[in-house]
Backbone of each chain as ProteinMPNN parsed JSONL, in Angstrom:
{"seq_chain_A": "MAKPEKHVFVCTHSRPSDHPKGSCAAHGSQAVVDAFANAFESRGLWGRFKLNTSSCLGICEQGPSVLVYPEGVLYQKVEARDVATIIEGHLLGGEPVAALEASKDVWG", "coords_chain_A": {"N_chain_A": [[0.663, 13.21, 10.287], [0.189, 11.761, 13.34], [1.063, 11.804, 16.819], [1.756, 8.597, 17.979], [-0.41, 6.198, 19.623], [0.723, 3.884, 20.557], [4.048, 2.839, 20.123], [5.928, 0.813, 18.187], [8.956, -0.829, 18.198], [11.085, -2.781, 16.376], [13.857, -4.713, 16.755], [16.329, -5.015, 14.355], [18.91, -5.674, 14.14], [21.936, -6.881, 12.753], [24.315, -9.543, 12.554], [27.31, -11.327, 11.582], [26.684, -14.676, 10.436], [28.017, -16.615, 11.877], [28.555, -15.495, 14.294], [28.989, -15.511, 17.819], [27.122, -14.254, 19.527], [24.808, -14.123, 18.128], [21.929, -12.584, 16.558], [19.154, -10.318, 16.191], [18.315, -10.15, 13.561], [19.311, -12.544, 12.501], [17.718, -14.251, 13.874], [15.305, -13.937, 12.719], [13.975, -11.42, 12.531], [12.979, -9.82, 10.466], [10.69, -11.022, 9.506], [9.002, -10.554, 11.606], [8.766, -7.778, 11.588], [7.456, -7.548, 9.125], [5.084, -8.869, 9.722], [3.887, -7.195, 11.636], [3.594, -4.89, 10.048], [1.918, -5.793, 7.988], [-0.348, -6.474, 9.458], [-1.061, -4.011, 10.6], [-1.684, -2.668, 8.299], [-3.777, -4.211, 7.122], [-5.701, -4.062, 9.053], [-6.186, -1.441, 9.365], [-4.683, 0.197, 11.152], [-2.631, 2.02, 11.142], [-2.992, 4.699, 11.714], [-3.122, 4.865, 14.428], [-0.983, 3.524, 15.562], [2.61, 3.227, 15.455], [5.371, 1.965, 13.609], [8.683, 0.97, 13.742], [12.005, 0.028, 12.797], [14.867, -0.811, 14.768], [18.223, -0.207, 15.975], [20.539, -2.357, 17.749], [19.028, -3.775, 20.574], [19.993, -5.123, 22.7], [19.473, -7.674, 23.809], [20.491, -9.981, 22.475], [20.759, -12.8, 22.236], [18.24, -13.555, 22.829], [16.614, -12.776, 20.817], [14.149, -12.514, 18.128], [13.752, -9.179, 19.328], [11.272, -6.976, 20.573], [10.147, -3.781, 21.232], [7.901, -1.833, 23.015], [6.615, 1.335, 23.277], [4.539, 3.858, 24.864], [5.003, 2.424, 27.235], [7.332, 1.01, 27.525], [7.783, -1.75, 27.28], [9.515, -4.7, 26.881], [9.771, -7.253, 24.603], [10.723, -10.636, 24.006], [12.202, -13.158, 21.874], [10.289, -13.065, 19.828], [8.011, -14.203, 17.485], [6.605, -14.27, 14.166], [4.067, -15.276, 14.399], [3.335, -14.461, 16.927], [2.632, -11.862, 16.764], [-0.034, -11.03, 16.35], [-1.076, -11.563, 18.838], [0.27, -9.72, 20.465], [-0.681, -7.362, 19.35], [-3.469, -7.562, 19.809], [-3.582, -7.98, 22.624], [-1.864, -6.084, 23.896], [-1.431, -3.637, 22.303], [-4.026, -2.935, 21.424], [-5.573, -3.84, 23.562], [-4.324, -2.95, 25.852], [-2.963, -4.356, 27.776], [0.084, -5.605, 28.566], [1.723, -8.475, 27.127], [2.439, -10.869, 29.107], [3.678, -13.376, 28.913], [5.48, -13.156, 26.87], [7.281, -11.288, 27.609], [10.533, -9.91, 28.24], [12.935, -11.046, 30.636], [12.923, -9.765, 33.982], [15.402, -9.471, 34.927], [16.958, -8.557, 32.861], [15.658, -6.359, 31.942], [14.478, -4.667, 33.936]], "CA_chain_A": [[1.194, 12.18, 11.192], [-0.101, 12.049, 14.743], [1.815, 11.045, 17.814], [1.051, 7.317, 18.072], [-0.813, 5.689, 20.949], [1.783, 2.931, 20.889], [5.124, 2.864, 19.132], [6.562, -0.509, 18.174], [10.303, -0.891, 17.632], [11.579, -4.141, 16.189], [15.299, -4.739, 16.513], [16.715, -5.767, 13.15], [20.371, -5.676, 14.097], [22.489, -8.045, 12.057], [25.722, -9.915, 12.75], [27.654, -12.48, 10.734], [25.932, -15.868, 10.843], [28.785, -17.434, 12.824], [28.875, -14.716, 15.493], [28.449, -16.232, 18.986], [25.991, -13.577, 20.163], [23.615, -14.14, 17.298], [21.35, -11.259, 16.314], [17.72, -10.38, 15.897], [18.14, -10.458, 12.135], [19.547, -13.974, 12.307], [16.598, -14.983, 14.481], [14.081, -13.781, 11.923], [13.256, -10.194, 12.86], [12.271, -9.208, 9.333], [9.337, -11.613, 9.447], [8.214, -9.886, 12.652], [8.453, -6.458, 11.021], [6.45, -7.729, 8.081], [3.809, -9.254, 10.34], [3.28, -5.975, 12.189], [3.213, -3.994, 8.948], [0.753, -6.36, 7.307], [-1.515, -6.385, 10.346], [-1.462, -2.596, 10.698], [-2.284, -2.309, 7.018], [-5.057, -4.887, 6.868], [-6.672, -3.701, 10.084], [-6.358, 0.014, 9.397], [-4.173, 0.658, 12.445], [-1.49, 2.926, 11.004], [-3.303, 5.999, 12.305], [-3.013, 4.8, 15.895], [0.281, 2.943, 15.995], [3.743, 3.457, 14.567], [6.282, 0.822, 13.558], [10.035, 1.273, 13.27], [13.089, -0.876, 13.155], [15.876, -0.138, 15.584], [19.512, -0.856, 16.156], [20.606, -3.418, 18.778], [18.387, -3.491, 21.865], [20.854, -5.66, 23.742], [19.222, -9.055, 24.261], [20.712, -10.613, 21.168], [20.504, -14.241, 22.277], [16.798, -13.74, 23.031], [15.91, -12.129, 19.724], [13.93, -11.099, 17.885], [13.181, -8.388, 20.406], [10.301, -5.944, 20.189], [9.995, -2.845, 22.345], [6.699, -1.024, 22.829], [6.469, 2.535, 24.095], [5.241, 4.519, 25.959], [5.185, 1.618, 28.451], [8.676, 0.459, 27.616], [7.713, -3.199, 27.463], [10.433, -5.381, 25.968], [9.418, -8.641, 24.321], [11.837, -11.427, 23.487], [11.903, -14.354, 21.067], [9.012, -12.83, 19.166], [7.854, -14.774, 16.145], [5.521, -13.63, 13.416], [2.767, -15.756, 14.905], [3.042, -13.768, 18.183], [2.317, -10.447, 16.526], [-1.464, -10.796, 16.572], [-1.283, -11.577, 20.289], [0.745, -8.428, 20.981], [-1.611, -6.323, 18.883], [-4.742, -7.695, 20.522], [-3.464, -7.86, 24.071], [-1.168, -4.882, 24.365], [-1.666, -2.388, 21.563], [-5.452, -2.62, 21.47], [-6.171, -4.169, 24.857], [-3.69, -2.2, 26.929], [-2.318, -5.238, 28.755], [1.258, -6.28, 28.005], [1.633, -9.933, 27.036], [3.46, -11.27, 30.082], [4.379, -14.59, 28.493], [6.514, -12.82, 25.89], [8.158, -10.23, 28.119], [11.899, -10.224, 28.648], [13.137, -11.215, 32.081], [13.169, -8.54, 34.743], [16.848, -9.391, 35.126], [17.592, -7.812, 31.781], [14.896, -5.131, 31.604], [13.563, -4.539, 35.083]], "C_chain_A": [[0.912, 12.587, 12.638], [0.855, 11.275, 15.631], [1.066, 9.737, 18.068], [0.653, 6.97, 19.509], [0.243, 4.711, 21.463], [2.807, 2.97, 19.755], [5.924, 1.566, 19.257], [7.928, -0.419, 17.488], [10.722, -2.359, 17.56], [13.071, -4.064, 15.921], [15.587, -5.589, 15.287], [18.232, -5.811, 13.014], [20.889, -7.0, 13.53], [23.951, -8.27, 12.441], [26.045, -11.069, 11.806], [27.027, -13.752, 11.302], [26.686, -16.735, 11.843], [29.157, -16.669, 14.1], [28.234, -15.371, 16.724], [27.252, -15.553, 19.661], [24.692, -13.741, 19.388], [23.125, -12.721, 17.061], [19.866, -11.425, 16.047], [17.475, -10.693, 14.427], [18.303, -11.952, 11.884], [18.41, -14.812, 12.884], [15.264, -14.709, 13.779], [13.293, -12.509, 12.172], [12.492, -9.602, 11.679], [10.853, -9.759, 9.192], [8.42, -10.971, 10.483], [7.819, -8.479, 12.183], [7.319, -6.581, 10.005], [5.081, -8.064, 8.674], [3.113, -8.054, 10.96], [2.774, -5.078, 11.048], [1.958, -4.512, 8.24], [-0.508, -6.248, 8.156], [-1.993, -4.943, 10.469], [-2.185, -2.173, 9.413], [-3.682, -2.921, 6.879], [-6.127, -4.482, 7.87], [-6.846, -2.19, 10.239], [-5.841, 0.662, 10.671], [-3.026, 1.663, 12.35], [-1.75, 4.288, 11.652], [-3.116, 6.032, 13.814], [-1.625, 4.375, 16.36], [1.376, 3.248, 14.978], [4.717, 2.293, 14.708], [7.626, 1.285, 13.022], [10.964, 0.117, 13.578], [14.103, -0.08, 13.975], [17.191, -0.898, 15.529], [19.433, -1.759, 17.386], [19.994, -2.988, 20.113], [19.048, -4.242, 23.007], [20.578, -7.065, 24.238], [19.318, -9.998, 23.056], [20.372, -12.102, 21.169], [19.01, -14.535, 22.382], [15.981, -13.075, 21.92], [15.006, -13.08, 18.978], [13.268, -10.385, 19.069], [12.32, -7.265, 19.833], [10.063, -5.078, 21.416], [8.808, -1.94, 22.056], [6.683, 0.128, 23.83], [5.09, 3.111, 23.897], [5.518, 3.65, 27.189], [6.622, 1.152, 28.638], [8.671, -1.021, 27.937], [8.588, -3.872, 26.406], [10.019, -6.846, 25.837], [10.617, -9.359, 23.713], [11.324, -12.633, 22.71], [10.545, -14.234, 20.381], [9.031, -13.465, 17.779], [6.669, -14.103, 15.468], [4.155, -14.049, 13.958], [2.378, -15.098, 16.234], [2.496, -12.358, 17.976], [0.841, -10.145, 16.77], [-1.777, -10.749, 18.067], [-0.863, -10.246, 20.91], [-0.214, -7.309, 20.57], [-2.915, -6.382, 19.682], [-4.594, -7.359, 22.004], [-2.931, -6.524, 24.521], [-1.598, -3.619, 23.616], [-3.139, -1.981, 21.623], [-6.026, -2.804, 22.871], [-5.539, -3.463, 26.039], [-2.998, -3.044, 27.983], [-1.113, -5.911, 28.115], [1.125, -7.804, 28.085], [2.766, -10.527, 27.878], [4.297, -12.455, 29.603], [5.519, -14.305, 27.52], [7.512, -11.787, 26.414], [9.549, -10.746, 28.479], [11.974, -10.296, 30.168], [13.396, -9.872, 32.761], [14.669, -8.393, 35.049], [17.511, -8.53, 34.048], [16.879, -6.511, 31.452], [13.915, -4.878, 32.752], [13.707, -3.22, 35.802]], "O_chain_A": [[1.354, 13.643, 13.09], [1.385, 10.233, 15.246], [-0.134, 9.76, 18.343], [1.295, 7.393, 20.47], [0.602, 4.716, 22.64], [2.458, 3.116, 18.584], [6.512, 1.274, 20.298], [8.032, 0.014, 16.34], [10.711, -3.075, 18.561], [13.5, -3.42, 14.964], [15.147, -6.735, 15.192], [18.766, -5.966, 11.916], [20.349, -8.073, 13.796], [24.716, -7.324, 12.629], [25.136, -11.717, 11.289], [26.863, -13.88, 12.515], [26.072, -17.507, 12.579], [29.976, -17.137, 14.891], [27.062, -15.747, 16.68], [26.45, -16.229, 20.305], [23.607, -13.524, 19.926], [23.843, -11.76, 17.339], [19.386, -12.512, 15.724], [16.538, -11.415, 14.087], [17.525, -12.552, 11.143], [18.168, -15.937, 12.444], [14.219, -15.199, 14.208], [12.069, -12.507, 12.042], [11.465, -8.951, 11.872], [9.933, -9.038, 8.804], [7.213, -10.856, 10.269], [6.678, -8.053, 12.362], [6.356, -5.815, 10.029], [4.051, -7.598, 8.186], [1.898, -7.902, 10.834], [1.651, -4.576, 11.096], [1.048, -3.741, 7.936], [-1.592, -5.964, 7.647], [-3.195, -4.682, 10.444], [-3.16, -1.422, 9.445], [-4.645, -2.225, 6.557], [-7.32, -4.548, 7.573], [-7.559, -1.722, 11.127], [-6.474, 1.567, 11.214], [-2.507, 2.107, 13.374], [-0.811, 4.952, 12.09], [-2.969, 7.101, 14.407], [-1.15, 4.806, 17.411], [1.106, 3.493, 13.802], [4.865, 1.715, 15.784], [7.697, 1.918, 11.968], [10.733, -0.665, 14.5], [14.183, 1.145, 13.885], [17.26, -2.051, 15.104], [18.37, -1.901, 17.99], [20.387, -1.98, 20.699], [18.702, -4.024, 24.168], [21.366, -7.606, 25.014], [18.371, -10.694, 22.69], [19.771, -12.607, 20.221], [18.567, -15.637, 22.06], [14.783, -12.842, 22.083], [15.074, -14.295, 19.16], [12.361, -10.911, 19.712], [12.601, -6.7, 18.776], [9.809, -5.587, 22.507], [8.718, -1.349, 20.98], [6.729, -0.07, 25.044], [4.494, 2.882, 22.844], [6.207, 4.101, 28.104], [7.073, 0.927, 29.761], [9.453, -1.492, 28.762], [8.428, -3.647, 25.207], [9.929, -7.575, 26.825], [11.42, -8.76, 22.997], [10.181, -13.064, 22.866], [9.758, -15.181, 20.358], [9.969, -13.272, 17.006], [5.845, -13.456, 16.114], [3.21, -13.26, 13.967], [1.215, -15.165, 16.632], [1.965, -11.743, 18.901], [0.51, -9.106, 17.342], [-2.64, -9.988, 18.504], [-1.555, -9.71, 21.775], [-0.514, -6.417, 21.363], [-3.397, -5.359, 20.17], [-5.358, -6.573, 22.563], [-3.484, -5.9, 25.427], [-2.068, -2.656, 24.221], [-3.455, -0.813, 21.848], [-6.864, -2.018, 23.313], [-6.14, -3.381, 27.111], [-2.499, -2.514, 28.976], [-1.28, -6.718, 27.201], [0.494, -8.341, 28.995], [3.898, -10.664, 27.414], [5.497, -12.516, 29.868], [6.423, -15.126, 27.364], [8.479, -11.455, 25.729], [9.711, -11.868, 28.958], [11.176, -9.686, 30.88], [14.006, -8.971, 32.186], [15.134, -7.305, 35.391], [18.508, -7.857, 34.307], [17.431, -5.655, 30.76], [12.698, -4.875, 32.566], [13.006, -2.972, 36.783]]}, "seq_chain_B": "MAKPEKHVFVCTHSRPSDHPKGSCAAHGSQAVVDAFANAFESRGLWGRFKLNTSSCLGICEQGPSVLVYPEGVLYQKVEARDVATIIEGHLLGGEPVAALEASKDVWG", "coords_chain_B": {"N_chain_B": [[21.543, -5.105, 32.128], [19.414, -2.474, 32.578], [16.015, -1.341, 32.496], [15.712, 1.663, 30.782], [15.689, 5.058, 32.062], [15.187, 7.078, 30.3], [14.782, 6.8, 26.818], [16.505, 7.193, 23.938], [15.987, 7.701, 20.574], [17.512, 8.0, 17.528], [16.836, 8.979, 14.335], [18.25, 7.51, 11.54], [17.783, 7.225, 8.928], [18.393, 6.789, 5.461], [18.59, 8.287, 2.22], [19.003, 8.533, -1.358], [21.244, 11.148, -2.383], [20.103, 12.998, -4.079], [17.428, 12.857, -3.652], [14.131, 14.165, -3.352], [12.848, 14.329, -0.838], [14.834, 14.353, 1.02], [16.724, 13.259, 3.89], [17.288, 11.982, 7.226], [19.864, 11.027, 7.532], [21.208, 12.36, 5.462], [21.025, 14.881, 6.452], [22.759, 14.863, 8.526], [22.608, 13.024, 10.683], [24.296, 11.105, 11.841], [26.277, 12.452, 13.218], [24.831, 13.402, 15.319], [24.061, 11.064, 16.656], [26.63, 10.267, 17.437], [27.295, 12.371, 19.128], [25.465, 12.076, 21.256], [26.296, 9.521, 22.146], [28.956, 9.968, 22.874], [28.61, 11.847, 24.91], [27.069, 10.411, 26.773], [28.922, 8.497, 27.43], [31.131, 9.983, 28.442], [30.004, 11.245, 30.587], [29.082, 9.237, 32.141], [26.49, 8.099, 31.817], [25.28, 5.897, 30.723], [24.076, 3.936, 32.241], [21.646, 4.932, 32.944], [20.321, 5.899, 30.703], [19.316, 5.018, 27.353], [20.426, 4.522, 24.023], [19.514, 4.422, 20.679], [19.551, 3.85, 17.149], [17.094, 4.498, 14.633], [14.725, 3.453, 12.122], [13.01, 5.311, 9.521], [11.422, 8.145, 10.846], [9.624, 9.88, 9.853], [9.579, 12.692, 9.488], [11.124, 13.833, 7.391], [12.101, 16.091, 5.961], [12.633, 17.75, 8.011], [14.727, 16.748, 9.374], [17.867, 16.184, 11.172], [15.923, 13.912, 13.107], [14.959, 13.27, 16.47], [13.772, 11.113, 18.899], [12.335, 10.838, 22.028], [11.561, 8.6, 24.506], [10.063, 7.677, 27.695], [8.228, 9.747, 27.167], [7.641, 10.375, 24.554], [8.536, 12.522, 23.0], [9.215, 14.392, 20.185], [11.938, 15.589, 18.488], [13.191, 17.988, 16.147], [15.369, 18.844, 13.385], [17.794, 18.521, 14.733], [20.987, 19.237, 15.872], [24.44, 18.374, 16.452], [25.387, 20.102, 18.364], [23.119, 20.644, 19.84], [22.706, 18.553, 21.488], [23.702, 18.465, 24.124], [21.991, 20.259, 25.321], [19.535, 18.906, 25.18], [20.128, 16.72, 26.766], [20.7, 17.93, 29.258], [18.355, 19.466, 29.739], [16.066, 17.819, 29.21], [16.601, 14.934, 29.524], [18.032, 14.76, 31.945], [16.904, 16.879, 33.385], [14.181, 16.651, 33.067], [12.435, 18.238, 31.651], [11.108, 18.708, 28.574], [12.719, 20.103, 25.667], [11.438, 22.758, 24.446], [11.975, 24.45, 22.287], [13.132, 22.902, 20.365], [11.313, 21.037, 19.654], [9.244, 19.122, 17.437], [6.656, 20.345, 15.295], [3.284, 20.583, 16.483], [1.522, 19.978, 14.536], [2.576, 17.882, 13.117], [3.168, 16.001, 15.002], [1.247, 15.684, 17.117]], "CA_chain_B": [[20.877, -3.998, 31.42], [18.168, -2.066, 33.224], [15.104, -0.524, 31.695], [16.25, 3.029, 30.916], [14.794, 6.153, 32.467], [14.829, 7.709, 29.028], [15.301, 6.05, 25.674], [16.703, 8.135, 22.839], [16.066, 7.12, 19.235], [17.927, 8.951, 16.494], [16.577, 8.463, 12.981], [19.42, 7.56, 10.66], [17.333, 6.763, 7.608], [19.181, 7.344, 4.366], [18.062, 8.267, 0.852], [19.982, 9.09, -2.306], [21.481, 12.567, -2.109], [19.259, 13.857, -4.919], [16.013, 12.572, -3.389], [13.488, 15.425, -2.939], [12.449, 14.351, 0.576], [15.975, 14.398, 1.922], [16.723, 12.188, 4.892], [18.04, 12.35, 8.43], [21.286, 10.767, 7.283], [21.736, 13.45, 4.636], [21.07, 16.091, 7.281], [23.824, 14.776, 9.522], [22.176, 12.31, 11.893], [25.362, 10.329, 12.494], [26.952, 13.34, 14.173], [23.95, 13.487, 16.494], [24.276, 9.793, 17.36], [27.964, 10.311, 18.052], [27.284, 13.349, 20.23], [24.799, 11.424, 22.399], [27.13, 8.423, 22.645], [30.125, 10.536, 23.544], [28.173, 12.483, 26.161], [26.683, 9.351, 27.717], [30.157, 7.846, 27.862], [31.987, 10.855, 29.264], [29.285, 11.638, 31.795], [28.67, 8.049, 32.886], [25.021, 8.067, 31.8], [24.75, 4.704, 30.044], [23.248, 3.149, 33.153], [20.308, 5.541, 33.101], [19.692, 6.19, 29.422], [19.669, 4.118, 26.264], [20.517, 5.203, 22.732], [19.409, 3.561, 19.499], [19.143, 4.44, 15.883], [15.824, 3.946, 14.16], [14.324, 3.693, 10.735], [12.402, 6.624, 9.24], [10.4, 8.617, 11.774], [8.574, 10.515, 9.064], [9.672, 14.152, 9.253], [12.406, 13.782, 6.684], [12.592, 17.431, 5.603], [12.992, 18.423, 9.255], [15.732, 15.957, 10.054], [17.739, 14.926, 11.9], [14.913, 13.843, 14.151], [15.32, 12.516, 17.68], [12.554, 10.799, 19.626], [12.659, 10.426, 23.395], [10.517, 7.935, 25.287], [8.641, 7.361, 27.552], [7.325, 10.879, 26.917], [7.276, 10.481, 23.151], [8.833, 13.872, 22.515], [9.931, 14.335, 18.911], [12.724, 16.778, 18.18], [13.515, 18.123, 14.731], [16.551, 19.636, 13.019], [18.739, 18.438, 15.841], [22.409, 19.241, 15.519], [25.279, 17.846, 17.536], [25.506, 21.125, 19.433], [21.88, 20.651, 20.622], [22.599, 17.331, 22.289], [23.904, 18.796, 25.536], [20.758, 20.919, 25.779], [18.518, 17.864, 25.373], [20.529, 15.918, 27.931], [20.513, 18.716, 30.491], [16.981, 19.907, 29.956], [15.052, 16.773, 29.173], [16.965, 13.633, 30.097], [18.367, 14.935, 33.356], [16.045, 17.862, 34.029], [12.784, 16.251, 33.009], [11.622, 19.192, 30.906], [11.418, 18.709, 27.139], [13.268, 21.351, 25.13], [10.356, 23.188, 23.555], [12.482, 25.12, 21.083], [13.555, 21.898, 19.381], [10.238, 20.072, 19.402], [8.531, 19.15, 16.161], [5.357, 21.008, 15.324], [2.133, 19.774, 16.893], [0.846, 19.553, 13.307], [3.114, 16.614, 12.642], [3.333, 15.046, 16.106], [0.475, 16.331, 18.186]], "C_chain_B": [[19.558, -3.69, 32.122], [17.293, -1.331, 32.222], [15.522, 0.935, 31.869], [15.205, 4.024, 31.4], [14.28, 6.891, 31.231], [15.484, 6.905, 27.919], [15.318, 6.977, 24.46], [16.841, 7.364, 21.525], [16.444, 8.227, 18.25], [17.649, 8.321, 15.132], [17.845, 8.621, 12.145], [19.058, 7.081, 9.252], [18.072, 7.526, 6.503], [18.419, 7.254, 3.04], [19.145, 8.792, -0.081], [20.07, 10.61, -2.157], [20.603, 13.493, -2.945], [17.767, 13.611, -4.694], [15.33, 13.825, -2.838], [13.091, 15.476, -1.463], [13.627, 14.573, 1.515], [15.909, 13.224, 2.877], [17.497, 12.672, 6.113], [19.532, 12.099, 8.233], [21.912, 11.907, 6.487], [21.851, 14.749, 5.427], [22.056, 15.973, 8.44], [23.484, 14.014, 10.784], [23.306, 11.556, 12.591], [26.12, 11.182, 13.508], [26.139, 13.486, 15.448], [24.068, 12.209, 17.323], [25.598, 9.841, 18.12], [27.987, 11.258, 19.254], [26.584, 12.769, 21.456], [25.718, 10.353, 22.994], [28.334, 8.961, 23.409], [29.743, 11.178, 24.884], [27.779, 11.442, 27.194], [27.941, 8.679, 28.286], [30.926, 8.744, 28.836], [31.314, 11.242, 30.575], [28.761, 10.442, 32.589], [27.162, 7.861, 32.935], [24.426, 6.813, 31.166], [23.841, 3.885, 30.959], [21.835, 3.675, 33.296], [19.567, 5.685, 31.772], [20.147, 5.186, 28.361], [19.565, 4.877, 24.956], [20.416, 4.184, 21.617], [19.172, 4.396, 18.26], [17.841, 3.776, 15.457], [15.667, 4.183, 12.672], [13.525, 4.997, 10.678], [11.282, 6.983, 10.212], [9.382, 9.53, 11.101], [8.648, 12.007, 8.845], [11.001, 14.449, 8.549], [12.976, 15.17, 6.378], [13.081, 18.182, 6.839], [14.051, 17.653, 10.041], [16.992, 16.741, 10.341], [16.686, 14.989, 13.005], [15.37, 12.904, 15.268], [14.033, 12.326, 18.483], [12.928, 10.264, 21.004], [11.418, 9.842, 24.076], [10.981, 7.784, 26.719], [7.731, 8.525, 27.21], [6.838, 10.929, 25.472], [7.437, 11.885, 22.627], [9.691, 13.753, 21.254], [10.629, 15.667, 18.656], [13.087, 16.788, 16.701], [14.753, 19.001, 14.543], [17.584, 19.673, 14.134], [20.167, 18.414, 15.298], [23.212, 18.75, 16.72], [25.366, 18.845, 18.694], [24.25, 21.208, 20.306], [21.82, 19.505, 21.638], [22.772, 17.616, 23.779], [22.662, 19.455, 26.118], [19.668, 19.899, 26.056], [18.865, 17.022, 26.603], [20.27, 16.682, 29.223], [19.042, 18.991, 30.772], [15.992, 18.77, 30.116], [15.473, 15.501, 29.912], [17.272, 13.747, 31.582], [17.363, 15.837, 34.062], [14.559, 17.543, 33.988], [11.861, 17.197, 32.258], [12.001, 19.158, 29.433], [11.855, 20.091, 26.651], [12.33, 21.865, 24.041], [10.864, 23.759, 22.241], [12.882, 24.135, 19.988], [12.444, 20.92, 19.014], [9.621, 20.253, 18.016], [7.168, 19.801, 16.36], [4.262, 20.046, 15.771], [1.336, 19.304, 15.676], [1.327, 18.182, 12.847], [3.251, 15.576, 13.748], [2.554, 15.584, 17.303], [-0.556, 15.398, 18.797]], "O_chain_B": [[18.693, -4.558, 32.24], [17.776, -0.777, 31.234], [15.671, 1.397, 33.0], [14.006, 3.855, 31.178], [13.111, 7.268, 31.14], [16.596, 6.397, 28.068], [14.28, 7.473, 24.02], [17.698, 6.491, 21.388], [15.772, 9.255, 18.16], [18.171, 7.251, 14.819], [18.427, 9.702, 12.055], [19.906, 6.601, 8.499], [18.332, 8.725, 6.604], [17.706, 6.286, 2.777], [20.099, 9.427, 0.368], [19.08, 11.269, -1.842], [20.379, 14.643, -2.568], [16.936, 14.099, -5.458], [15.877, 14.484, -1.954], [13.007, 16.563, -0.892], [13.438, 14.94, 2.675], [15.119, 12.3, 2.683], [18.256, 13.638, 6.045], [20.364, 12.869, 8.712], [23.011, 12.364, 6.801], [22.672, 15.609, 5.111], [22.17, 16.893, 9.251], [24.014, 14.32, 11.852], [23.272, 11.386, 13.81], [26.555, 10.678, 14.543], [26.696, 13.671, 16.53], [24.164, 12.267, 18.549], [25.664, 9.494, 19.3], [28.623, 10.972, 20.268], [27.058, 12.948, 22.578], [25.893, 10.29, 24.211], [28.679, 8.451, 24.475], [30.474, 11.059, 25.867], [28.119, 11.577, 28.37], [28.003, 8.344, 29.469], [31.319, 8.309, 29.919], [31.99, 11.533, 31.561], [28.074, 10.616, 33.596], [26.613, 7.504, 33.978], [23.205, 6.68, 31.081], [22.928, 3.212, 30.481], [20.934, 2.952, 33.72], [18.34, 5.602, 31.724], [21.22, 4.59, 28.464], [18.725, 5.763, 24.8], [21.147, 3.194, 21.607], [18.655, 5.511, 18.329], [17.528, 2.656, 15.86], [16.368, 4.988, 12.059], [13.389, 5.695, 11.684], [10.322, 6.231, 10.382], [8.386, 9.911, 11.717], [7.85, 12.55, 8.081], [11.852, 15.193, 9.037], [14.177, 15.401, 6.517], [13.85, 19.136, 6.728], [14.241, 17.887, 11.235], [17.175, 17.841, 9.817], [16.576, 15.976, 13.733], [16.056, 11.906, 15.044], [13.295, 13.284, 18.713], [13.741, 9.347, 21.124], [10.382, 10.496, 24.2], [12.188, 7.763, 26.961], [6.542, 8.306, 26.978], [5.762, 11.456, 25.191], [6.583, 12.387, 21.896], [10.74, 13.109, 21.252], [9.998, 16.723, 18.615], [13.267, 15.739, 16.084], [15.126, 19.783, 15.417], [18.165, 20.715, 14.436], [20.49, 17.658, 14.381], [22.721, 18.719, 17.848], [25.414, 18.455, 19.861], [24.298, 21.778, 21.396], [20.977, 19.504, 22.535], [22.05, 17.056, 24.603], [22.322, 19.232, 27.28], [18.953, 20.007, 27.052], [17.984, 16.661, 27.383], [19.689, 16.145, 30.166], [18.551, 18.781, 31.88], [15.181, 18.76, 31.043], [14.778, 15.048, 30.822], [16.824, 12.924, 32.381], [17.008, 15.587, 35.214], [13.773, 18.085, 34.765], [10.648, 16.991, 32.226], [13.114, 19.545, 29.079], [11.407, 21.115, 27.168], [12.417, 21.464, 22.881], [10.243, 23.566, 21.196], [12.961, 24.503, 18.816], [12.632, 20.065, 18.149], [9.494, 21.364, 17.503], [6.611, 19.798, 17.458], [4.307, 18.851, 15.477], [0.567, 18.347, 15.766], [0.566, 17.416, 12.256], [3.432, 14.392, 13.463], [3.121, 15.895, 18.35], [-1.283, 15.794, 19.708]]}, "name": "protein", "num_of_chains": 2, "seq": "MAKPEKHVFVCTHSRPSDHPKGSCAAHGSQAVVDAFANAFESRGLWGRFKLNTSSCLGICEQGPSVLVYPEGVLYQKVEARDVATIIEGHLLGGEPVAALEASKDVWGMAKPEKHVFVCTHSRPSDHPKGSCAAHGSQAVVDAFANAFESRGLWGRFKLNTSSCLGICEQGPSVLVYPEGVLYQKVEARDVATIIEGHLLGGEPVAALEASKDVWG"}
């Protein structure tokens, strides 16, 4: 196992379905995890990147949230269809995907 | 919520107690989480640092493992008593605690 070039953390925190804050799990975070895992597998990227789930990253209403280190870029409202964009633009291309980034008010 | 200066991830992955790989949970990771949380609280450090649990970081036999970004320093066999050392040396002092770092063979 090598230290990864980029490390992707997907918040999968869960709350009861009627909780007012919502949660990344309720917003579909597992589909995002699966999309990253499937893409890393099919494209042979596991050697370069690492994928983990994490506890609550704090922007519950804007979930699912995805955090990429070492840059510390926090993405919000990520859907499975956004994963290829993050992989192409950020993980492989080195440019964070501005359109998906959380507000600087919450992570600035 | 500001982007943290340092982000601490503690692996809390769990496996059955008789599993040959062991797990960070079986090695006492919750006590490490609690030690970080208590120290951040008592020392007023929540505004600078963030703490999350994560899924399996991959060095199960050497758990509990703790990963600190943005540097991407992976610590192994961390005990609650080591937490103050990591906070003083690395989080506040900026120098990773070499004695606790995982081998370069597994994270180099």
